[in-house]
Residue frames as qw, qx, qy, qz and C-alpha x, y, z in Angstrom:
[[0.786, -0.365, 0.498, 0.023, 8.98, -26.20, 17.91],
 [0.033, -0.477, 0.766, 0.430, 11.61, -28.01, 15.86],
 [0.771, 0.213, -0.348, -0.490, 10.32, -30.28, 13.13],
 [0.845, -0.256, 0.463, -0.079, 10.24, -33.98, 14.05],
 [0.126, 0.575, -0.733, -0.340, 12.94, -35.97, 12.29],
 [0.916, 0.160, 0.219, -0.294, 11.88, -38.98, 10.22],
 [0.162, -0.461, 0.818, 0.305, 14.13, -41.81, 9.07],
 [0.869, 0.328, -0.012, -0.371, 12.89, -43.72, 6.03],
 [0.450, -0.470, 0.747, 0.138, 14.87, -46.96, 6.03],
 [0.775, 0.473, -0.215, -0.359, 15.47, -48.71, 2.72],
 [0.651, -0.292, 0.682, 0.161, 17.01, -52.03, 1.66],
 [0.008, 0.215, -0.756, -0.619, 17.87, -53.56, -1.73],
 [0.065, -0.360, -0.882, -0.296, 14.54, -53.85, -3.56],
 [0.010, 0.648, 0.499, -0.575, 12.70, -51.17, -1.61],
 [0.283, 0.309, 0.503, 0.756, 10.94, -48.94, -4.15],
 [0.156, -0.821, -0.464, -0.293, 8.64, -46.55, -2.29],
 [0.541, -0.411, -0.293, 0.673, 11.18, -44.67, -0.19],
 [0.183, 0.111, 0.165, 0.963, 11.13, -41.46, -2.24],
 [0.337, -0.534, -0.477, -0.611, 7.33, -41.14, -2.19],
 [0.627, -0.589, -0.487, 0.152, 7.23, -41.90, 1.53],
 [0.473, -0.246, -0.156, 0.831, 9.96, -39.38, 2.36],
 [0.006, -0.291, -0.301, -0.908, 8.15, -36.78, 0.26],
 [0.465, -0.613, -0.546, -0.331, 4.89, -37.45, 2.11],
 [0.603, -0.551, -0.371, 0.442, 6.53, -36.91, 5.51],
 [0.356, -0.081, 0.046, 0.930, 8.41, -33.83, 4.32],
 [0.139, -0.429, -0.425, -0.785, 5.24, -32.32, 2.88],
 [0.547, -0.658, -0.511, -0.085, 3.54, -32.92, 6.23],
 [0.177, -0.922, 0.158, -0.307, 6.23, -30.77, 7.85],
 [0.860, -0.444, 0.172, 0.185, 8.88, -33.24, 9.00],
 [0.086, 0.773, -0.600, -0.185, 12.64, -33.17, 8.46],
 [0.966, 0.109, 0.176, -0.155, 13.20, -36.37, 6.52],
 [0.010, -0.638, 0.740, 0.213, 16.22, -38.54, 5.76],
 [0.956, 0.180, -0.104, -0.209, 16.49, -41.77, 3.76],
 [0.203, -0.659, 0.724, -0.036, 19.10, -44.32, 4.79],
 [0.724, 0.202, -0.639, -0.162, 20.22, -47.75, 3.58],
 [0.862, -0.481, -0.056, -0.150, 19.89, -50.47, 6.21],
 [0.839, 0.115, -0.226, 0.481, 23.63, -51.26, 5.88],
 [0.186, 0.566, -0.216, 0.773, 24.52, -47.71, 6.91],
 [0.580, -0.600, 0.097, -0.543, 22.35, -48.02, 10.01],
 [0.962, -0.195, -0.158, 0.105, 23.79, -51.43, 10.92],
 [0.644, 0.315, -0.248, 0.651, 27.26, -49.82, 10.77],
 [0.097, 0.191, -0.339, 0.916, 26.20, -46.95, 13.05],
 [0.280, -0.532, -0.796, -0.076, 23.08, -47.91, 15.08],
 [0.229, -0.503, -0.426, 0.717, 23.29, -44.83, 17.30],
 [0.017, -0.089, -0.367, -0.926, 22.10, -42.75, 14.35],
 [0.293, -0.535, -0.748, -0.261, 18.61, -43.85, 15.36],
 [0.325, -0.530, -0.493, 0.609, 18.86, -41.59, 18.40],
 [0.079, -0.155, 0.160, 0.972, 18.55, -38.60, 16.05],
 [0.299, -0.193, -0.602, -0.715, 15.04, -39.49, 14.89],
 [0.439, -0.005, 0.511, -0.739, 11.56, -39.35, 16.41],
 [0.831, 0.314, 0.202, -0.412, 9.86, -41.38, 13.64],
 [0.199, -0.333, 0.848, 0.361, 11.15, -44.43, 11.77],
 [0.755, 0.386, 0.122, -0.516, 9.39, -45.69, 8.66],
 [0.404, -0.133, 0.845, 0.325, 9.79, -48.91, 6.70],
 [0.479, 0.426, -0.143, -0.754, 8.35, -48.19, 3.24],
 [0.881, 0.257, 0.326, -0.228, 6.88, -50.52, 0.65],
 [0.352, 0.673, -0.596, -0.262, 8.66, -52.50, -2.03],
 [0.975, 0.065, -0.204, -0.049, 10.39, -55.84, -2.35],
 [0.269, -0.806, 0.520, -0.085, 13.21, -55.78, 0.19],
 [0.307, -0.409, 0.849, 0.130, 15.94, -58.24, -0.79],
 [0.350, 0.147, -0.725, -0.575, 13.76, -59.36, -3.69],
 [0.791, -0.187, 0.147, -0.564, 11.28, -61.01, -1.30],
 [0.512, 0.289, -0.808, 0.036, 13.64, -64.00, -1.25],
 [0.099, -0.075, -0.907, 0.402, 12.37, -66.74, 1.11],
 [0.043, -0.728, -0.682, -0.047, 9.23, -64.68, 1.80],
 [0.106, 0.793, 0.139, 0.583, 8.23, -61.02, 1.79],
 [0.294, -0.839, 0.195, -0.414, 10.16, -59.00, 4.37],
 [0.940, -0.319, -0.089, 0.085, 11.89, -62.06, 5.79],
 [0.739, 0.203, -0.148, 0.625, 15.52, -61.22, 4.94],
 [0.033, 0.640, -0.111, 0.760, 15.19, -57.56, 6.00],
 [0.692, -0.622, -0.016, -0.366, 13.54, -58.65, 9.25],
 [0.928, -0.138, -0.165, 0.304, 16.36, -61.12, 9.92],
 [0.499, 0.384, -0.179, 0.756, 18.98, -58.38, 9.55],
 [0.250, -0.643, 0.077, -0.719, 17.09, -55.99, 11.77],
 [0.843, -0.481, -0.135, -0.200, 16.33, -58.61, 14.40],
 [0.894, -0.134, -0.125, 0.410, 19.99, -59.57, 14.74],
 [0.518, 0.203, -0.052, 0.830, 21.57, -56.11, 14.44],
 [0.029, -0.298, 0.007, -0.954, 19.09, -53.35, 15.34],
 [0.440, -0.535, -0.690, -0.210, 16.20, -54.77, 17.37],
 [0.445, -0.525, -0.457, 0.564, 17.18, -53.16, 20.67],
 [0.165, -0.160, 0.085, 0.969, 17.83, -49.77, 19.04],
 [0.251, -0.322, -0.558, -0.723, 14.47, -49.85, 17.24],
 [0.481, -0.575, -0.659, 0.061, 12.67, -50.84, 20.44],
 [0.372, -0.362, -0.285, 0.806, 14.37, -47.88, 22.15],
 [0.040, -0.204, -0.329, -0.921, 12.72, -45.52, 19.65],
 [0.485, -0.532, -0.560, -0.411, 9.32, -46.60, 20.97],
 [0.594, -0.448, -0.518, 0.423, 10.48, -46.62, 24.60],
 [0.268, -0.250, -0.137, 0.920, 11.43, -42.96, 24.40],
 [0.300, 0.622, 0.406, -0.599, 8.07, -42.00, 22.87],
 [0.103, 0.385, -0.555, -0.730, 8.85, -42.25, 19.16],
 [0.784, 0.351, 0.230, -0.457, 6.76, -43.71, 16.36],
 [0.227, -0.254, 0.845, 0.412, 7.41, -46.56, 13.91],
 [0.689, 0.451, 0.121, -0.553, 5.41, -47.02, 10.71],
 [0.333, -0.165, 0.853, 0.366, 5.53, -49.98, 8.31],
 [0.596, 0.480, -0.004, -0.644, 3.81, -49.77, 4.92],
 [0.869, 0.371, -0.226, -0.235, 3.16, -52.94, 2.89],
 [0.776, 0.260, -0.479, 0.318, 6.63, -54.55, 2.77],
 [0.037, 0.471, -0.500, 0.726, 7.39, -52.49, 5.86],
 [0.750, -0.303, 0.160, -0.566, 4.38, -54.03, 7.61],
 [0.952, 0.096, -0.289, 0.002, 5.72, -57.47, 6.70],
 [0.475, 0.421, -0.525, 0.567, 9.09, -56.51, 8.18],
 [0.317, -0.458, 0.396, -0.730, 7.53, -55.25, 11.42],
 [0.910, -0.178, -0.015, -0.373, 5.56, -58.47, 11.81],
 [0.931, 0.160, -0.285, 0.161, 8.56, -60.72, 11.16],
 [0.280, 0.495, -0.523, 0.635, 10.96, -58.81, 13.42],
 [0.476, -0.466, -0.698, 0.262, 8.50, -59.10, 16.31],
 [0.128, 0.042, -0.189, 0.973, 8.55, -55.32, 16.80],
 [0.434, -0.239, -0.256, -0.830, 4.82, -55.10, 16.13],
 [0.868, -0.315, -0.077, -0.376, 3.59, -58.30, 17.78],
 [0.049, -0.600, 0.776, -0.188, 6.34, -59.68, 20.04],
 [0.696, -0.010, -0.700, -0.158, 6.43, -63.49, 20.15],
 [0.617, -0.545, 0.351, -0.446, 5.57, -65.28, 23.36],
 [0.438, -0.365, 0.819, -0.058, 6.36, -68.75, 24.71],
 [0.733, 0.344, 0.578, -0.106, 4.18, -70.23, 21.96],
 [0.504, 0.136, 0.506, 0.687, 5.97, -68.40, 19.15],
 [0.010, -0.039, -0.244, -0.969, 4.72, -65.73, 16.74],
 [0.353, 0.385, 0.580, -0.624, 1.19, -64.44, 17.26],
 [0.614, 0.690, 0.295, -0.246, 0.57, -63.73, 13.58],
 [0.435, -0.225, 0.533, 0.690, 2.13, -63.43, 10.16],
 [0.502, 0.634, -0.047, -0.587, 1.44, -62.09, 6.67],
 [0.510, -0.082, 0.808, 0.283, 1.31, -64.74, 4.00],
 [0.072, 0.081, 0.692, 0.714, 0.14, -65.31, 0.40],
 [0.478, 0.092, 0.014, -0.873, -3.15, -63.75, -0.63],
 [0.643, 0.126, 0.693, -0.300, -6.02, -66.23, -0.63],
 [0.721, 0.630, 0.051, -0.283, -6.33, -65.78, -4.40],
 [0.865, -0.097, 0.331, 0.365, -2.72, -66.96, -4.80],
 [0.562, 0.484, 0.237, 0.627, -1.56, -63.98, -6.81],
 [0.244, -0.134, -0.107, 0.955, -0.35, -60.40, -6.70],
 [0.024, 0.764, 0.638, 0.092, -3.28, -58.03, -6.25],
 [0.208, -0.110, -0.030, 0.971, -3.32, -54.30, -7.00],
 [0.127, -0.651, -0.600, -0.447, -6.51, -52.30, -6.52],
 [0.156, -0.402, 0.264, -0.863, -8.11, -49.59, -4.40],
 [0.433, -0.334, -0.829, 0.119, -9.82, -50.68, -1.19],
 [0.401, -0.720, -0.081, -0.561, -12.22, -49.29, 1.38],
 [0.486, 0.066, -0.685, 0.538, -10.91, -49.24, 4.95],
 [0.510, -0.745, -0.232, -0.362, -12.52, -48.82, 8.34],
 [0.160, 0.441, -0.634, 0.615, -10.59, -47.69, 11.43],
 [0.711, -0.426, -0.519, -0.209, -11.83, -50.05, 14.13],
 [0.665, -0.576, -0.241, 0.409, -9.40, -49.04, 16.89],
 [0.258, 0.890, 0.012, 0.375, -8.08, -45.52, 17.27],
 [0.683, -0.679, 0.035, 0.267, -5.32, -45.94, 19.86],
 [0.702, 0.054, 0.226, 0.673, -2.58, -45.30, 17.28],
 [0.070, -0.675, -0.009, 0.735, -1.44, -41.67, 16.81],
 [0.135, -0.093, 0.676, 0.719, -1.25, -42.40, 13.07],
 [0.085, -0.437, -0.817, -0.366, -5.05, -42.86, 12.96],
 [0.045, -0.419, -0.480, 0.769, -6.20, -39.94, 15.12],
 [0.328, 0.498, 0.112, -0.795, -9.45, -38.50, 13.84],
 [0.318, 0.239, -0.717, -0.572, -9.76, -40.97, 10.96],
 [0.723, 0.067, 0.476, -0.496, -12.90, -43.09, 10.55],
 [0.845, 0.345, 0.404, 0.060, -12.69, -44.41, 7.00],
 [0.084, -0.648, 0.494, 0.574, -10.17, -44.31, 4.15],
 [0.850, 0.490, 0.182, -0.068, -9.90, -45.31, 0.52],
 [0.189, -0.751, 0.572, 0.270, -6.35, -46.35, -0.41],
 [0.758, 0.436, -0.437, -0.209, -4.52, -48.55, -2.94],
 [0.767, -0.405, 0.496, 0.036, -3.01, -51.95, -2.21],
 [0.657, 0.610, -0.430, -0.109, -0.31, -53.74, -4.22],
 [0.289, -0.518, 0.780, -0.197, 0.95, -57.01, -2.75],
 [0.679, 0.097, -0.681, -0.255, 1.06, -60.79, -3.07],
 [0.549, -0.163, -0.740, 0.352, 1.68, -61.64, 0.60],
 [0.137, -0.346, 0.189, -0.909, -0.73, -59.44, 2.51],
 [0.694, -0.401, -0.477, -0.361, -3.07, -61.95, 4.10],
 [0.190, -0.502, 0.585, -0.608, -3.02, -61.49, 7.87],
 [0.801, -0.214, -0.532, -0.171, -3.37, -64.78, 9.73],
 [0.381, -0.652, 0.465, -0.462, -3.17, -65.46, 13.47],
 [0.060, 0.300, -0.940, 0.151, -1.93, -68.46, 15.40],
 [0.148, -0.354, -0.923, 0.042, -5.37, -69.39, 16.74],
 [0.216, -0.724, -0.483, -0.443, -8.76, -68.00, 17.66],
 [0.560, -0.699, -0.298, 0.330, -7.67, -67.17, 21.21],
 [0.468, -0.190, 0.131, 0.853, -4.84, -65.01, 19.84],
 [0.045, 0.464, 0.470, 0.750, -7.24, -63.18, 17.53],
 [0.410, -0.774, -0.460, -0.147, -9.59, -62.49, 20.42],
 [0.588, -0.546, -0.153, 0.577, -6.72, -61.23, 22.58],
 [0.343, 0.044, 0.265, 0.900, -5.46, -58.86, 19.88],
 [0.143, -0.613, -0.505, -0.590, -8.99, -57.58, 19.34],
 [0.531, -0.737, -0.404, 0.107, -9.58, -57.12, 23.05],
 [0.550, -0.449, -0.012, 0.704, -6.29, -55.21, 23.39],
 [0.257, 0.895, 0.133, -0.340, -7.29, -52.84, 20.60],
 [0.367, -0.491, 0.569, 0.549, -4.49, -53.86, 18.24],
 [0.410, 0.356, 0.738, 0.400, -6.56, -54.76, 15.15],
 [0.039, -0.510, -0.140, 0.848, -6.72, -51.14, 14.11],
 [0.349, 0.456, -0.315, -0.756, -7.66, -51.19, 10.43],
 [0.540, 0.168, 0.825, -0.017, -9.96, -53.48, 8.44],
 [0.007, 0.052, 0.659, 0.750, -11.07, -53.83, 4.85],
 [0.322, 0.496, 0.592, -0.547, -14.58, -52.58, 4.14],
 [0.372, 0.473, 0.648, 0.468, -16.60, -52.50, 0.90],
 [0.019, 0.484, 0.090, -0.870, -17.26, -49.03, -0.51],
 [0.586, 0.680, 0.278, -0.341, -19.43, -47.59, -3.27],
 [0.259, 0.767, -0.488, -0.327, -16.31, -47.07, -5.38],
 [0.419, 0.320, -0.846, -0.072, -15.13, -50.65, -4.99],
 [0.756, -0.352, 0.026, -0.552, -17.71, -52.97, -3.45],
 [0.876, 0.036, -0.464, 0.124, -15.35, -55.92, -2.90],
 [0.434, -0.801, 0.332, -0.247, -14.03, -56.17, 0.67],
 [0.706, -0.454, 0.542, 0.045, -11.09, -58.15, 2.09],
 [0.651, 0.643, -0.312, -0.256, -9.19, -58.58, -1.20],
 [0.324, 0.517, -0.785, 0.102, -6.51, -60.92, 0.23],
 [0.780, -0.250, -0.556, -0.142, -8.56, -63.07, 2.60],
 [0.136, 0.389, -0.604, 0.683, -7.10, -61.65, 5.82],
 [0.349, -0.391, -0.811, 0.260, -8.45, -63.07, 9.06],
 [0.114, -0.726, -0.504, 0.454, -11.26, -60.80, 10.30],
 [0.379, 0.841, 0.262, 0.284, -10.54, -58.50, 7.35],
 [0.480, -0.756, 0.050, 0.443, -7.49, -57.03, 9.09],
 [0.590, 0.728, 0.050, 0.346, -5.56, -54.51, 6.98],
 [0.231, 0.655, -0.381, 0.610, -3.47, -52.85, 9.70],
 [0.770, -0.460, -0.409, 0.168, -2.24, -53.62, 13.22],
 [0.003, 0.807, -0.343, 0.481, -0.67, -51.61, 16.04],
 [0.473, 0.061, -0.759, 0.442, 1.34, -52.69, 19.06],
 [0.383, -0.613, -0.652, 0.228, 0.02, -52.28, 22.60],
 [0.241, -0.445, -0.148, 0.849, 1.30, -48.71, 22.83],
 [0.434, 0.807, 0.377, -0.136, -0.26, -47.72, 19.52],
 [0.025, -0.863, 0.303, 0.404, 3.03, -46.10, 18.48],
 [0.178, -0.265, 0.841, 0.437, 4.11, -48.98, 16.22],
 [0.649, 0.470, 0.338, -0.493, 1.70, -49.32, 13.31],
 [0.179, -0.201, 0.799, 0.538, 1.78, -51.42, 10.16],
 [0.628, 0.491, 0.343, -0.497, -0.67, -51.53, 7.26],
 [0.618, 0.155, 0.659, 0.401, -0.82, -53.20, 3.87],
 [0.372, 0.851, 0.341, 0.146, -2.41, -50.29, 1.92],
 [0.564, 0.102, 0.051, 0.818, -0.16, -47.52, 0.59],
 [0.060, -0.875, -0.349, 0.329, -1.02, -44.08, 2.08],
 [0.267, -0.537, 0.314, 0.736, 1.93, -42.46, 0.25],
 [0.182, 0.157, 0.744, 0.624, 0.19, -43.30, -3.03],
 [0.098, -0.761, -0.574, -0.285, -2.84, -41.24, -2.04],
 [0.403, -0.296, -0.251, 0.829, -1.10, -38.08, -0.89],
 [0.119, 0.170, -0.137, -0.969, -2.91, -35.63, -3.17],
 [0.590, 0.356, 0.453, -0.566, -6.62, -35.47, -3.98],
 [0.592, 0.561, -0.345, -0.464, -5.81, -36.01, -7.65],
 [0.027, 0.320, -0.947, -0.023, -4.38, -39.45, -6.83],
 [0.546, 0.199, 0.677, -0.451, -7.92, -40.69, -6.14],
 [0.279, 0.131, 0.819, 0.484, -9.20, -42.67, -9.16],
 [0.073, 0.728, 0.641, 0.233, -12.39, -40.58, -9.19],
 [0.301, -0.411, -0.199, 0.837, -10.90, -37.21, -8.41],
 [0.014, -0.138, -0.405, -0.904, -12.53, -35.53, -11.41],
 [0.408, -0.558, -0.618, -0.375, -15.92, -36.34, -9.89],
 [0.571, -0.580, -0.453, 0.364, -14.95, -35.64, -6.29],
 [0.048, 0.975, -0.053, 0.210, -12.97, -32.48, -6.96],
 [0.695, 0.292, -0.381, 0.536, -9.40, -31.64, -5.99],
 [0.144, -0.661, 0.253, -0.692, -10.14, -29.59, -2.87],
 [0.862, -0.454, -0.061, -0.216, -10.55, -32.57, -0.51],
 [0.251, -0.686, 0.676, -0.096, -7.80, -33.74, 1.81],
 [0.683, 0.257, -0.663, -0.167, -6.41, -37.03, 0.48],
 [0.873, -0.443, -0.082, -0.190, -6.93, -39.97, 2.83],
 [0.861, 0.073, -0.246, 0.439, -3.29, -41.05, 2.77],
 [0.218, 0.598, -0.221, 0.739, -2.08, -37.61, 3.75],
 [0.594, -0.674, -0.012, -0.440, -3.97, -37.80, 7.04],
 [0.932, -0.254, -0.150, 0.211, -1.68, -40.56, 8.34],
 [0.621, 0.237, -0.142, 0.733, 1.49, -38.54, 7.73],
 [0.136, -0.664, 0.018, -0.735, -0.06, -35.33, 9.06],
 [0.771, -0.586, -0.119, -0.217, -1.04, -37.17, 12.26],
 [0.869, -0.098, -0.183, 0.449, 2.49, -38.51, 12.77],
 [0.367, 0.383, -0.112, 0.840, 4.05, -35.06, 12.45],
 [0.369, -0.653, -0.079, -0.657, 1.32, -33.39, 14.55],
 [0.839, -0.412, -0.348, 0.077, 1.94, -35.92, 17.33],
 [0.675, -0.156, -0.193, 0.695, 5.23, -34.13, 18.12],
 [0.128, 0.511, 0.114, 0.842, 3.95, -30.56, 17.76]]
């Protein structure tokens, strides 16, 4: 079969597009990187792709709040076209800043009559946090998480704390299987929930499972030697981050 085509969408301040494109290409996809302005000028280009990814970074300098400006542009110029990707069976992935964008566009958790269901805001410690974290897959409806139980990935963000509108909303998201990924202490790093997220949530999917956003960076753990303890573990193990990209490509094979 033909390789699935992946669009990695960047904006001013995005800084993980090259690593993310490399990860998808190494998994077997045909990958293109495009500036958001180019897509706004020609939205029908989205019809050429099966997977769309919003990578990490600081889109538009995180002015106002992280992901807010990029989400505004997408919501007013490309929301219908992005929704059509999912409607025709495609996948959308948001990593770190990309997760923030997916939340604030409403693509991941569409608002209802009461407004937004959730947001990502400042870490509870009030500062930028960069470390490795243990992760537990608690819902496996997303194709990105097929066959994955636990992962160990790096985070690097200041506004990664997942908060919900109220307890009823949290219960509904949990019941619908959308709270897919949670922080979990590990032997390597025994501290869990580094940003104070509600219920330890580190990643969320939409109701279809085909839109998935997470704060950790899988593209930064593509090779076994990226693991901070790789000399003890050995270099023959499949890196945890790679599994997410492999799953996305395999979904179309």
